[in-house]
C-alpha positions as CSV (number, residue, x, y, z in Angstrom):
1,M,269.5,123.3,-9.1
2,K,265.9,124.4,-9.2
3,V,263.0,122.2,-10.3
4,G,259.3,123.1,-10.9
5,I,256.3,120.9,-10.2
6,I,252.9,121.7,-11.6
7,D,250.1,119.7,-9.9
8,C,247.0,119.9,-12.2
9,G,244.3,119.4,-9.6
10,T,240.6,119.4,-10.1
11,N,240.0,122.9,-8.5
12,T,243.4,124.5,-8.7
13,F,246.6,124.1,-10.7
14,N,249.5,124.5,-8.3
15,L,253.1,125.4,-9.0
16,L,256.0,124.6,-6.7
17,I,259.6,125.6,-7.4
18,A,262.2,123.9,-5.2
19,E,265.9,124.2,-4.9
20,K,268.5,121.6,-3.9
21,S,271.0,122.7,-1.2
22,E,273.8,121.0,0.7
23,T,271.5,120.3,3.6
24,G,268.4,119.1,1.7
25,W,266.0,121.1,-0.4
26,S,263.8,124.2,0.2
27,V,260.8,125.9,-1.4
28,V,261.7,128.8,-3.5
29,F,258.3,129.9,-4.9
30,E,254.7,128.7,-4.8
31,N,251.6,129.7,-6.7
32,K,248.1,128.4,-7.2
33,L,245.6,129.3,-9.8
34,P,241.8,128.5,-9.6
35,V,240.7,126.4,-12.6
36,K,237.8,124.2,-11.5
37,L,238.6,121.9,-14.3
38,G,235.8,119.4,-13.5
39,T,233.0,121.9,-13.3
40,G,230.1,121.0,-15.5
41,G,231.7,117.8,-16.8
42,F,231.9,115.2,-14.0
43,D,228.7,113.3,-15.1
44,K,229.8,113.2,-18.8
45,K,233.5,112.6,-17.9
46,M,234.5,115.6,-20.0
47,I,236.5,118.8,-19.5
48,V,234.1,121.4,-20.9
49,E,235.5,124.0,-23.3
50,S,235.6,127.0,-20.8
51,R,237.5,124.9,-18.2
52,F,239.8,123.4,-20.9
53,I,240.9,126.9,-22.0
54,R,241.3,128.0,-18.4
55,G,243.5,125.0,-17.7
56,I,245.8,125.7,-20.6
57,D,246.0,129.4,-19.6
58,A,247.0,128.3,-16.1
59,L,249.7,126.0,-17.4
60,M,251.1,128.9,-19.5
61,C,251.3,131.2,-16.5
62,H,253.0,128.5,-14.4
63,K,255.5,127.7,-17.2
64,E,256.5,131.4,-17.5
65,N,257.0,131.6,-13.7
66,A,259.2,128.5,-13.8
67,A,261.3,129.9,-16.6
68,N,261.7,133.2,-14.7
69,F,263.1,131.3,-11.8
70,G,265.5,129.3,-14.0
71,C,264.1,125.9,-13.4
72,T,266.2,123.2,-15.0
73,T,263.3,120.7,-14.9
74,L,259.6,121.2,-15.1
75,K,257.4,118.3,-14.2
76,V,253.6,118.4,-14.9
77,I,251.4,115.9,-13.1
78,A,247.7,115.4,-13.8
79,T,245.3,113.8,-11.3
80,S,241.6,113.0,-11.1
81,A,239.9,115.6,-13.2
82,I,242.1,114.9,-16.2
83,R,242.7,111.2,-15.8
84,E,238.9,110.6,-15.6
85,A,238.0,112.8,-18.6
86,K,237.3,111.2,-22.0
87,N,239.1,114.2,-23.7
88,R,242.2,113.9,-21.5
89,Y,244.4,113.2,-24.4
90,D,243.1,116.2,-26.2
91,F,244.1,118.4,-23.2
92,M,247.5,116.7,-23.1
93,R,248.0,117.2,-26.8
94,V,247.2,120.9,-26.7
95,A,249.5,121.4,-23.7
96,K,252.3,119.8,-25.8
97,Q,251.6,121.6,-29.0
98,K,251.0,125.1,-27.5
99,L,253.4,125.0,-24.5
100,D,255.7,122.1,-25.2
101,L,254.7,120.6,-21.9
102,D,254.6,116.8,-21.3
103,I,251.9,115.9,-18.8
104,E,252.4,112.8,-16.7
105,L,249.0,111.2,-16.1
106,V,249.2,109.4,-12.7
107,D,246.8,106.9,-11.4
108,G,245.3,107.1,-7.9
109,H,247.9,104.7,-6.4
110,R,250.8,106.7,-7.7
111,E,249.1,109.9,-6.5
112,A,248.8,108.4,-3.0
113,E,252.5,107.4,-3.0
114,L,253.6,110.9,-3.9
115,I,251.3,112.3,-1.1
116,W,252.9,110.0,1.4
117,K,256.4,111.0,0.3
118,G,255.5,114.7,0.7
119,I,253.9,114.3,4.1
120,K,256.8,112.2,5.5
121,Q,258.9,115.3,5.2
122,T,256.7,117.2,7.7
123,I,256.1,114.5,10.3
124,D,258.0,111.5,11.8
125,L,255.3,108.9,11.3
126,G,257.4,106.4,13.4
127,T,256.6,102.7,13.4
128,E,252.8,102.9,14.2
129,A,250.2,103.2,11.4
130,S,248.7,106.6,10.7
131,L,245.8,107.5,8.4
132,I,246.7,110.1,5.7
133,I,243.9,111.9,4.0
134,D,244.2,114.1,1.0
135,I,240.8,115.6,0.0
136,G,240.9,116.8,-3.5
137,G,238.3,118.2,-5.9
138,G,237.9,115.0,-8.0
139,S,239.2,112.3,-5.7
140,T,240.2,111.6,-2.1
141,E,243.2,109.6,-1.3
142,F,243.4,107.5,1.9
143,I,246.8,106.0,2.9
144,I,247.7,103.9,5.9
145,A,251.4,104.1,6.4
146,N,254.3,104.5,8.8
147,A,257.6,106.2,8.3
148,T,259.1,103.4,6.2
149,E,256.2,101.9,4.2
150,I,252.7,102.2,2.9
151,L,250.6,99.5,4.5
152,W,247.4,100.2,2.4
153,K,246.3,102.9,0.0
154,E,243.2,103.7,-2.1
155,S,242.0,106.5,-4.2
156,Y,238.2,107.1,-4.3
157,L,236.2,109.3,-6.7
158,L,235.0,111.2,-3.7
159,G,236.5,114.7,-4.2
160,V,234.4,117.5,-2.9
161,S,233.7,119.0,-6.3
162,R,232.6,115.6,-7.6
163,L,230.4,115.1,-4.5
164,H,228.9,118.5,-4.9
165,E,227.9,117.7,-8.4
166,M,226.5,114.4,-7.4
167,I,224.5,115.7,-4.4
168,Q,223.6,119.2,-5.5
169,P,223.4,120.3,-1.9
170,E,221.3,123.2,-0.7
171,E,223.1,126.3,0.6
172,K,222.8,124.8,4.1
173,M,222.9,121.1,3.7
174,S,219.5,119.6,4.4
175,S,218.9,116.3,6.2
176,S,218.2,114.6,2.8
177,N,221.5,116.0,1.5
178,V,223.4,114.6,4.5
179,E,221.6,111.2,4.1
180,H,222.5,111.1,0.4
181,L,226.2,111.8,1.3
182,H,226.2,109.1,3.9
183,E,224.8,106.6,1.5
184,I,227.6,107.4,-1.0
185,L,230.3,107.1,1.6
186,D,228.8,103.9,3.0
187,E,228.7,102.4,-0.5
188,N,232.3,103.4,-1.4
189,L,234.3,103.3,1.8
190,G,233.9,99.7,2.9
191,S,237.5,98.9,2.0
192,L,238.7,101.8,4.2
193,K,236.7,100.4,7.1
194,D,238.3,97.0,6.6
195,A,241.8,98.5,6.3
196,L,241.3,100.4,9.6
197,K,240.4,97.2,11.3
198,Q,243.5,95.5,9.9
199,F,245.8,98.5,10.6
200,P,244.4,100.5,13.6
201,C,245.4,104.1,13.6
202,K,245.5,106.6,16.4
203,Q,246.2,109.7,14.3
204,I,245.1,111.4,11.1
205,V,247.4,113.5,8.9
206,G,245.5,115.6,6.4
207,S,246.8,117.6,3.5
208,S,245.8,119.8,0.6
209,G,243.0,122.4,0.3
210,S,240.3,121.2,2.6
211,F,242.7,120.5,5.5
212,D,244.5,123.8,4.8
213,T,241.1,125.5,5.3
214,L,240.2,123.5,8.4
215,Y,243.5,124.4,10.1
216,A,243.1,128.1,9.0
217,M,239.6,128.0,10.6
218,Y,241.0,126.5,13.8
219,K,243.8,129.1,13.9
220,H,241.3,131.9,13.4
221,S,239.2,130.6,16.3
222,Q,242.2,130.6,18.6
223,K,243.2,134.3,18.6
224,Q,246.3,133.6,20.6
225,L,247.6,131.7,17.5
226,K,247.3,134.7,15.3
227,D,251.0,135.5,15.2
228,E,252.2,131.9,15.4
229,P,255.2,131.3,13.2
230,F,254.8,129.2,10.0
231,K,255.1,125.5,10.6
232,L,255.1,122.6,8.2
233,L,252.9,120.5,10.6
234,N,250.0,121.8,12.7
235,E,247.6,120.1,15.0
236,I,243.9,120.5,14.7
237,P,242.7,119.2,18.1
238,V,240.1,116.5,17.7
239,T,238.1,118.2,20.5
240,S,238.0,121.5,18.4
241,F,236.7,119.9,15.2
242,P,233.0,119.7,16.3
243,G,232.9,123.5,16.7
244,I,234.4,124.1,13.3
245,H,232.1,121.5,11.7
246,G,229.1,123.0,13.5
247,W,229.8,126.5,12.1
248,L,230.4,125.2,8.6
249,I,227.2,123.2,8.3
250,N,225.1,126.0,9.8
251,S,226.6,128.8,7.7
252,T,225.4,130.2,4.4
253,Y,227.5,130.5,1.3
254,E,227.7,134.2,1.8
255,Q,228.9,133.8,5.4
256,R,231.6,131.4,4.2
257,L,232.7,133.8,1.5
258,L,233.1,136.5,4.2
259,H,235.1,134.2,6.6
260,K,238.7,135.3,6.7
261,A,240.0,131.7,6.9
262,I,238.1,130.3,4.0
263,P,239.4,131.0,0.4
264,S,236.5,131.9,-2.0
265,I,237.2,128.9,-4.2
266,R,236.6,126.5,-1.2
267,A,233.5,128.3,0.3
268,E,231.1,126.2,-1.7
269,Y,232.7,122.9,-0.8
270,M,233.8,123.1,2.8
271,P,230.5,121.7,4.4
272,L,231.0,118.6,2.3
273,A,234.7,118.3,3.2
274,S,233.8,118.7,6.9
275,Y,231.2,116.0,6.7
276,L,233.7,113.7,5.1
277,V,236.2,114.3,7.9
278,K,233.5,113.8,10.5
279,Y,232.5,110.5,8.9
280,V,236.1,109.2,8.9
281,L,236.7,110.4,12.5
282,E,233.8,108.2,13.6
283,L,235.3,105.1,12.0
284,S,238.0,104.7,14.7
285,K,239.2,106.1,18.0
286,F,241.5,108.8,16.6
287,E,243.4,110.7,19.3
288,K,245.2,113.2,17.1
289,M,244.6,115.1,13.9
290,Y,247.3,117.0,12.0
291,H,247.5,119.3,9.0
292,S,250.5,118.9,6.8
293,Q,251.7,121.8,4.5
294,Y,253.2,119.2,2.1
295,A,251.4,116.8,-0.2
296,L,251.7,115.5,-3.8
297,K,253.9,118.3,-5.3
298,E,256.3,118.2,-2.5
299,G,256.6,114.5,-2.8
300,A,257.3,114.8,-6.5
301,A,260.0,117.5,-5.8
302,F,261.6,115.3,-3.2
303,E,261.8,112.5,-5.8
304,L,263.4,114.7,-8.4
305,L,266.0,116.2,-6.0
306,E,266.6,113.2,-3.7
307,H,269.7,111.9,-5.6
308,V,271.0,115.3,-6.8
309,I,274.4,116.0,-5.2
310,V,275.3,119.6,-4.6
311,E,279.0,120.3,-4.5
312,P,280.2,122.6,-1.7
313,K,281.1,126.1,-2.9
314,H,284.8,126.6,-3.1
315,K,286.3,130.0,-2.4
316,D,288.3,131.6,-5.2
317,N,291.8,132.9,-4.6
318,N,290.6,136.5,-4.1
319,E,288.2,135.4,-1.3
320,E,290.9,133.4,0.4
321,R,293.4,136.4,0.3
322,E,290.7,138.8,1.7
323,E,290.0,136.4,4.6
324,T,293.8,136.1,5.3
325,A,294.3,139.8,5.2
326,S,291.3,140.3,7.5
327,A,292.7,137.8,10.0
328,D,296.1,139.5,10.0
């Protein structure tokens, strides 16, 4: 059984195709398409026409891929950029009329729950509280949880694309840009500070685009990790973060575009993402920081496939006869 998940994010629309097996489930295919759905429309809470068309085109491409892989179910999830837009129902209606796709509009708390369910499959959170961070384009989700339950969660309209439009930072962020960012974070993250006092955490687990890039930058800086095998969970040493942050905030946009570890779609936003991580690191005495390959779409796939039972394959008579003959 194969299922497809389309995560309609603010910067990218991501497709995951997963397959149920006797031992669990596995990723069959992944693809992401740059959309930048919120560009030009955050302040008016609108999806502008060019981004609207780009989003529908991306959905069409992902639907075709899912059909080619024989998905029995295709689930489409919309997050911050769509749920905050005044014309969200127009976008959902066009997706239904043109592509016969039903879009599930999830709120921030449901988004956080799916992120937790995805991350749990890459790390044993144990009984102690951990802080999970998912930095998106339109929103950022913070979740304090252990392996069995979510202790606290909140979704803030502090995604890097939204922050970029609010601050309009210079190519190298100026002191006034940084001051403005800190004012926004201080104003909005009071509940996170209170939650960390109530549920102290020693480790951060980050997921999605910005953390993908932070880990890629760390790996790039450690040449001995060049041929390291793919892992679902990777440590970004807290002691290595200042060096990565220092490079990002002192780099030009052109330098970030040329950096092998930074995707072009994230080059504009990574200094803001890095400042956000730095801000959070300074809220508590975190000892470890990890990057998880799984997030919302993997959590949604897990939900779809969790209760599916795969029957063991039975050998037909010809196979049994061949094995008997071989044994003789």
